[in-house]
ZABA-410872 format. One record per residue (C-alpha): residue in one letter; x, y, z. Coordinates in steps of 0.5 Angstrom, whole numbers, padded with zeros to 4 digits, always signed. Each point is the difference from the previous one (the first is absolute). Layout:
% residues N
AXYZ/...
This chain:
% residues 640
M-0003+0041+0031/N-0002-0005-0006/V+0003-0007-0001/S+0005+0003-0005/Q+0002+0006+0004/K+0001-0005+0006/I+0005-0005-0003/I+0004+0006-0004/A+0001+0004+0007/S+0003-0006+0003/H+0005-0002-0006/L+0001+0008-0002/V+0008+0001+0000/S+0000+0006-0004/G-0005+0006-0002/T-0007+0001+0003/M-0007-0002-0002/K-0001+0006-0004/T-0003-0002-0007/G+0005+0001-0006/E+0006+0000+0005/E+0005-0006-0001/I+0000-0005+0006/G+0005-0005+0002/L-0003-0007+0003/R+0003-0005+0004/I-0001-0007-0004/D-0002-0006+0004/Q+0000-0005-0005/T+0002-0001-0008/L-0002-0005-0005/T+0002-0001-0007/Q-0002-0005-0006/D+0005-0003-0005/A-0002+0005-0006/T+0003+0006+0004/G+0004-0004+0006/T+0006-0002-0004/M+0002+0008-0001/A-0002+0002+0007/Y+0004-0005+0003/L+0006+0002-0005/Q-0001+0007+0003/F+0000-0002+0007/E+0006-0004-0001/A+0003+0007-0003/M-0001+0003+0007/G+0004-0004+0004/V-0004-0002+0005/P+0001-0006+0004/R-0007-0002+0002/V-0007+0003-0002/R-0002+0005+0006/T-0008-0001-0001/Q-0004-0004+0005/L-0002-0005-0005/S+0002+0000-0008/V-0003-0006-0004/S+0002-0002-0007/Y-0005-0003-0004/V+0000-0004-0007/D-0006+0001-0003/H+0000+0004-0007/N+0006-0004-0004/T-0002-0007+0001/L+0000-0002-0007/Q+0006-0003-0001/T+0002-0001-0008/G+0007+0002+0001/F+0005+0000+0005/E-0001+0007+0002/N-0006+0000+0005/A+0003-0006+0003/D+0007+0003+0001/D-0004+0006+0003/H-0004-0004+0005/R+0007-0003+0002/F+0003+0007+0001/L-0006+0002+0004/Q+0000-0005+0005/S+0007+0000+0001/I+0000+0008+0001/A-0006-0001+0005/A+0004-0005+0004/K+0006+0005+0000/Y-0003+0006+0002/G-0006-0002+0005/I-0006+0000-0005/Y-0005-0006+0000/F-0001-0003-0006/S-0006-0003-0003/P+0001-0004-0006/A-0004-0001-0007/G-0006-0004+0001/N-0001+0003+0007/G-0005+0005-0002/I-0001+0007-0002/C+0004+0005+0004/H-0006+0005+0002/Q-0005-0006+0002/L+0006-0004+0004/H+0002+0007+0004/L-0007+0001+0002/E+0000-0008+0002/R+0007+0000+0004/F+0003+0007+0001/G-0005+0006+0000/I-0001+0004+0006/P-0005+0005+0002/G+0003+0007+0001/R+0007-0002-0003/T+0003+0003-0006/L+0002-0004-0007/I+0003+0002-0006/G+0001-0005-0006/S+0003+0000-0007/D-0007-0002-0003/S-0005+0006-0001/H-0006-0004+0003/T+0004-0001+0007/P-0006+0005+0003/T-0004-0007+0000/A+0002+0000+0007/G-0004+0006+0002/G-0006-0005+0000/L+0004-0002+0007/G+0001+0007+0002/M+0007+0000-0002/L+0003+0007-0003/S+0003-0003-0006/F+0003+0003-0006/G+0002-0003-0007/A+0007+0003-0002/G+0006-0001-0005/G+0005-0005+0002/L+0005+0005+0002/D-0005+0003+0005/V-0001-0007+0003/A+0008-0001+0000/C+0001+0006+0004/A-0006-0002+0005/M+0004-0006+0001/A+0006+0004+0002/G-0004+0003+0005/E-0001+0007-0004/P-0007+0003+0001/F-0005+0000-0006/Y-0002+0007-0003/I-0006+0002-0003/T-0004+0006+0000/M-0005+0001+0005/P-0007-0002-0003/K-0007+0002+0001/I-0004-0005+0004/V-0007-0002-0004/R-0005-0003+0005/V-0004-0005-0004/T-0006-0001+0004/L-0003-0007-0001/K-0008-0001+0001/N-0004-0006+0001/R+0002-0007-0003/L+0001-0003-0007/R-0005-0004-0003/P+0000-0007-0003/W+0005-0001-0006/V+0003+0007+0002/S+0007+0000+0002/A+0006+0005+0003/K+0002+0000-0007/D-0006+0004-0002/V+0002+0005+0005/I+0007+0002-0003/L-0003+0000-0007/E-0005+0005+0002/L+0005+0004+0003/L+0004+0000-0006/R-0006+0001-0004/R-0001+0007+0004/L+0007+0002+0001/S+0004-0003-0006/V+0007-0003+0000/K+0003+0007+0002/G-0005+0002+0005/G+0004-0003+0006/R+0006+0004-0001/G+0003+0003+0006/K-0005-0004+0004/I-0001-0005+0006/F-0007-0003-0001/E-0002-0002+0007/F-0007-0005+0001/S-0004+0001+0006/G-0008+0000+0001/P-0005-0005+0002/G+0002-0004-0006/V+0007-0002+0002/A-0002-0005+0005/T-0004-0004-0006/L+0006-0001-0004/S+0005-0005+0002/V+0008+0001+0000/P+0001-0003-0007/E-0006+0004-0003/R+0003+0006+0003/A+0007-0002-0003/T-0003+0000-0007/I-0002+0007+0001/T+0006+0002+0003/N+0004-0004-0006/M-0004+0004-0005/G+0001+0007+0003/T+0007+0000-0004/E-0004+0000-0006/L-0003+0007+0002/G+0007+0002+0001/A-0001+0001+0007/T+0006+0000+0005/T-0003-0005+0004/S-0007-0003+0002/L-0001-0002+0008/F-0006-0003+0004/P+0000+0000+0007/S+0002-0006+0005/D-0006-0002+0003/S-0003-0007+0003/V-0001-0002-0008/T+0008+0000+0000/R+0001-0003+0007/D-0004-0006-0003/F+0004-0001-0006/L+0006+0000+0004/A-0002-0004+0005/A-0002-0005-0006/Q+0007+0000-0002/K+0002-0001+0007/R+0003+0007+0000/A-0005+0003+0005/K+0006+0003+0004/D+0002+0004-0006/W-0007+0004+0001/K-0001+0007+0002/K-0006+0004+0000/L+0001+0006-0004/T-0006+0005-0002/A-0001+0007-0002/D-0002+0005+0006/D-0007+0002+0000/D+0002+0007-0001/A+0005-0002-0006/L+0001+0005-0006/Y+0000-0002-0007/D+0002+0004-0006/E-0006-0002-0004/E-0005-0005+0000/I-0003-0005-0004/I-0007-0004+0001/I-0001-0007-0003/D-0007-0004+0002/L+0002-0007-0001/A-0007-0002+0000/A-0001+0004-0006/L+0006-0003-0004/E-0001-0005-0006/P+0005-0004-0003/M+0005+0004-0004/I+0005-0001-0006/A+0006+0004-0002/L+0001+0000-0008/P+0006+0000-0004/H+0005+0003+0001/S+0000+0003+0006/P-0002-0002+0007/D-0005+0007+0001/N-0004-0002-0007/V-0005-0003+0005/K-0007-0001-0002/K-0006-0005+0003/V+0001-0007-0002/S-0008+0000-0002/E+0002+0005-0005/L+0005-0005-0004/A-0004-0006+0001/G+0000-0005-0005/T+0007+0002-0003/P+0003-0006-0002/V+0006-0002+0004/Q+0006-0005-0001/Q+0004+0000+0006/V-0001+0001+0007/A+0006+0000+0005/I-0001+0000+0008/G+0005+0002+0005/S+0006+0005+0001/C+0002+0004+0006/T-0007+0003-0001/N-0005-0006+0001/S+0004-0006+0002/S-0003-0001+0007/L-0003-0006+0003/A-0007+0003+0000/D+0001+0002-0008/M+0002-0007-0002/K-0005-0003+0004/L-0006+0004-0003/V+0003-0002-0007/A+0000-0007+0002/K-0007+0000+0003/T-0003+0003-0006/L+0004-0005-0005/K-0002-0006+0004/G-0004-0005-0004/K+0001+0005-0006/K+0004+0000-0007/I+0003+0006-0002/H-0002+0003-0007/P+0003-0004-0006/N+0003+0007-0003/V+0003+0002+0007/S+0007-0002+0003/L+0000+0001+0007/V+0006+0001+0004/I+0000+0000+0008/S+0006+0003+0004/P+0000-0001+0007/G+0003+0005+0005/S+0004-0005+0004/R+0002-0007+0002/Q-0005+0001+0006/V-0005+0002-0004/V+0001-0006-0005/Q+0001-0005+0006/L-0007+0002+0003/L-0003+0000-0007/A+0002-0007-0001/E-0002-0003+0007/S-0007+0003-0001/G-0001-0003-0007/D-0001+0007-0003/L+0007-0001-0004/A-0004-0007-0003/D-0006+0004-0002/M+0005+0006-0004/V+0003-0006-0004/A-0006-0004-0001/S-0003+0007-0003/G+0005+0000-0005/A+0004+0006+0003/R+0008+0000-0001/L+0004+0000+0007/L+0006+0005+0000/E+0006+0001+0004/C-0001+0004+0007/A+0003+0006-0004/C-0001+0006-0004/G+0000-0003-0006/P-0005+0003-0005/C+0000+0006+0003/I+0007+0002-0002/G-0001-0003-0007/M+0004-0006+0003/G-0004-0005-0004/Q-0007-0001-0002/A+0000+0005-0006/P-0007+0000-0003/S-0002-0002-0007/S+0000+0006-0005/G-0005+0005+0001/A-0003-0004+0006/V-0004+0003+0005/S+0003-0002+0007/L-0003+0001+0007/R+0005+0001+0005/T-0001+0001+0008/F+0007+0004+0000/N+0002+0007+0001/R+0002+0002-0007/N-0002+0000-0007/F+0005+0004-0004/E+0001-0002-0007/A+0004-0006-0002/R+0001-0001+0007/S-0003-0007-0001/G+0005-0002-0005/T-0005+0001-0006/K+0000+0007-0002/D-0007+0000-0003/A-0003-0004+0005/K-0006+0004+0004/V+0001-0001+0008/F-0005+0002+0005/L+0001+0000+0007/C-0006-0003+0005/S-0001-0003+0006/P+0000-0008+0001/E-0008+0000+0000/V+0000+0003-0007/A+0006-0004-0003/V-0003-0007+0002/A-0007+0002-0003/A+0004+0002-0006/A+0003-0007+0000/L-0006-0004+0001/K-0004+0004-0005/G+0005+0002-0006/E-0002+0007+0001/I+0000+0006+0004/T-0005-0001+0005/D-0003+0003+0006/P+0001-0005+0006/R-0006+0002+0003/K-0003-0004-0006/L+0003-0006+0003/G-0005-0001+0006/K+0001+0000+0007/K+0008+0001+0002/P+0003-0006+0003/A+0001+0000+0007/L+0007+0000+0003/S+0003-0003+0006/L+0007+0002+0002/P+0004-0003+0005/R+0001+0004+0007/S+0007-0003+0000/L+0005-0001-0006/P+0005-0005-0001/V+0007+0004+0001/D+0006-0003-0003/K+0006+0004+0000/K+0005-0005-0002/L+0001+0003-0007/F+0001+0007+0003/Y+0008-0001+0000/P+0003+0004+0006/P+0007+0004-0001/A+0006-0004+0001/R+0002+0000+0008/R+0008+0001-0003/L-0001+0006-0005/K+0007+0000-0002/S+0000-0007-0002/V-0005+0001-0005/E+0003+0000-0008/V-0005+0004-0004/L-0001-0004-0007/R+0000+0004-0006/G-0002-0002-0007/P+0003+0003-0006/N-0006+0004-0002/I+0001+0004+0006/K+0004+0006-0002/P+0004+0006+0004/L-0004+0006+0002/P+0002+0006-0005/E+0003+0006+0003/F-0003+0007-0002/A+0003+0007-0001/P-0003+0006+0004/L-0005+0004-0003/E+0002+0005-0005/N-0001+0007+0000/T-0002+0000-0007/I-0004-0005-0004/N+0000+0001-0008/A-0004-0006-0002/K-0005-0003-0005/V-0007-0002+0002/L+0000-0007-0001/I-0007-0002+0001/R-0006+0004+0001/L-0006-0003+0003/G-0007+0001+0003/D-0004-0001+0007/N+0000-0005+0004/I+0007-0003-0002/S+0001-0006+0004/T+0006-0004+0002/D-0002-0006-0004/H+0001+0005-0006/I+0006+0002+0002/L+0003-0006+0002/P-0004-0006-0001/A-0002-0006+0004/G-0001-0007-0002/A+0004-0007-0001/K+0005+0003-0005/I+0003+0006+0003/L-0001-0001+0008/P+0005-0005+0000/L+0005+0005-0002/R-0001+0005+0006/S+0007-0001+0003/N+0003+0001-0007/L-0001+0007-0001/P+0004+0000-0007/A-0005-0005-0002/I-0006+0003+0003/S+0001+0007-0003/E-0001-0003-0007/H-0007-0001+0001/T-0002+0008+0003/F-0006+0002-0003/A+0000-0006-0005/T-0008+0000+0001/V-0001+0007-0003/D+0007+0001-0004/K+0004-0006-0002/E+0005+0005-0002/F+0001+0004+0006/A+0006-0004+0003/T+0004+0000-0007/R-0002+0008+0000/A+0002+0001+0007/K+0007-0004-0001/E+0002+0004-0006/A-0002+0007+0003/K+0004-0002+0006/S-0005+0005+0004/G-0007+0002+0000/V-0006+0002+0003/V-0007-0003+0001/V-0007+0004-0001/A-0006-0002+0002/G-0007+0002+0003/E-0004-0001+0006/N+0002-0005+0006/Y+0006-0003-0003/G+0003-0006+0003/Q-0007-0003+0003/G+0000-0007+0001/S+0005-0005+0003/S+0006+0003+0004/R+0005-0004-0004/E+0006+0005+0000/H+0003-0003-0006/A-0005+0005-0003/A+0005+0006+0002/L+0006-0004+0000/A+0000-0003-0007/P-0001+0007-0003/R+0005+0003+0004/Y+0005-0006-0002/L-0002+0002-0008/G+0002+0008+0002/V-0007+0003+0002/K+0002+0006+0003/A-0007+0003+0002/V-0007-0002-0001/I-0005+0006-0001/V-0008-0001+0001/K-0006+0003+0002/S+0000-0004+0007/F+0003-0006+0003/A-0002-0006+0004/R+0003-0001+0007/I+0004-0006+0000/H+0003+0001-0007/L+0002+0008+0002/A+0004-0003+0006/N+0003-0005-0005/L+0002+0005-0005/I+0003+0004+0006/N+0004-0006+0003/F+0003-0001-0007/G+0002+0007-0002/I-0005+0002-0005/L-0002+0007+0000/P-0008+0000+0001/L-0003+0006-0003/T-0007+0002-0001/F-0003+0005-0005/E-0002+0007+0004/N-0005+0001-0006/P-0003-0007-0002/T-0001+0003-0007/D+0007+0000-0001/F+0000-0007-0001/E-0002+0001-0007/Q+0006+0004-0001/L+0004-0006+0000/S+0001-0006-0005/Q+0004-0006+0000/G+0007+0001-0004/Q+0000+0008+0003/E+0006+0002+0004/I-0001+0003+0006/T+0005+0004+0005/I-0001+0001+0007/P+0006+0004+0003/D+0002+0002+0007/I-0003-0006+0003/L+0004+0000+0006/E-0001+0008+0001/K-0007-0001-0001/L-0001-0006+0005/Q+0002+0005+0006/D-0005+0005-0002/A-0006+0000+0004/G-0005+0001-0005/G+0001-0007-0004/R+0000+0003-0007/I+0005-0002-0005/P-0001+0003-0007/A+0001-0005-0006/K+0001+0002-0008/N-0002-0004-0006/A+0005+0001-0005/A-0004-0002-0005/T-0005+0006+0001/G+0004+0005+0004/K-0005+0000+0005/L+0001+0000+0008/I-0004-0005+0004/A-0002+0001+0007/L+0002-0006+0004/R-0001-0002+0008/F+0003-0004+0005/D-0003-0002+0007/L+0006-0003+0004/T+0002+0000+0007/P+0007+0002+0002/R+0002-0007+0001/Q-0003-0002-0007/K+0004+0006-0003/Q+0006-0003+0003/I-0001-0007-0002/L-0001+0003-0007/R+0006+0004+0000/A+0004-0007+0002/G-0003-0003-0006/G-0004-0005+0004/L-0001-0003+0007/L+0005-0005+0000/N+0005+0006-0002/W-0003+0004+0006/I+0001-0005+0005/K+0007-0002-0002/K+0002+0008+0000/N-0003+0001+0007/S+0002-0007+0004/
């Protein structure tokens, strides 16, 4: 077997490892972050389970650390108290970015992990089978329920040779995005192998698995080898290591070959991670902002490379450079080595160990600015400035731009600085708060921004509703429900946050939906790509959206729609997309009866034209039951 199959086989609780079949997996670990965690824990509370049933669950605060009002601080207090009460470790604001911290402190090769953040596959760089998921799926895993996915194809990505100087792991994943696009990984696990794997450190591997999410992949995974062992030993966790590699005769569904020595610095242009070109093709483009950090590129090695390159130099006067280290451990080591002083002396601005600008939490660029970021997403307006031009690149490319004031091939900077990384790292566990010893004695602290979970009705047999909005391809969860400092503090207040549904593409949507009281959403390919935030399904359901009709769905968002009782349908004939316009009324009859059919077909009628539209559903028996009940929480209560 390959590595993916070995971990799946050891955690399989239902189904068989046949491509396209639904499987249920036992989950060892979960993580949440504060933008999605409050809702996940409200849902966990609703299940009535006295303590988490995983081997380990961790609640991180790393997204909403900008405290411009009481909401975020109240929610952090809620998260800490609920973690203490239900057996969850808690990492407070400023401790670091969840994925960086999970690599350092908790990840274990061969274990399973799901997190209410789409970049949870970062842990695949450590040999964990890790998935991004909606908060409700994470709540269910904490309650001891299996995590369900469709058995994916497993793609072998064979890495040959080694990267040349100034070329980085970020360029590997950008090359995959250039080849495959943001929907090229749907229904697939990318498993990395070949002689080039041994040349990549765990943080480099984690950069690649982190951005496998941008391919639409189910997850990405590296083997656990001597490099993994050395990383864990440096973190004083050698006992957590186990060797985990593919058998010599392992089979794969597909293979992709990448010659690391043939790569050169790459960059993703606005406004999609797959709009990739060589840096040399854009050299000379003026740059106004550079941001280095995020869960993709905030490791010690990334930070030291930036510091060594900046040493003794000044950033260009037209550039604002901001740097976000990934964890307190990284900051401590930078401070002790003098690297932090070199960053500050160059003119860089040091930010908190948090997600920050990556999710629009501060550092919005100036109007029309070119911003180079070492992040994983560059969707329009995600930065907080709608007309900004955000590019994605490696720390090498970013620091070169900061020094030169324009997009620059870092190979033009001369010899790459040599890095010396410590073999043993300082480990301070004092700021990871364990759960209370007496769970029942803990009071959960709730602020006024936390509202009760809504109750949703079961699925109707017939939907008569207007098309509330019609959208194109690659609609992201940022389009559906934006991130940023204004909206994310409302994540535990569904009535308030729903007012911002589709706000970046249609400011009138929420008003129109409330007036209509029910409706459907129509869109093109890869609907719901990007973040795992379940609010992008929950808010439309709260506003009365009954069905979403598209050409194709992104994996996590499809699961979230089902979890909240929204009927997910696809066009049998994609050209029928052209038949539907905003404001037209559509009728979908006999839904409950059609869900019993094996064929997966539901006809709909366009009242404006009188034409029938052939729609399809691809649902497992379990998912059909969840939809009938009106969502996963209803189904759990019904069957408990």
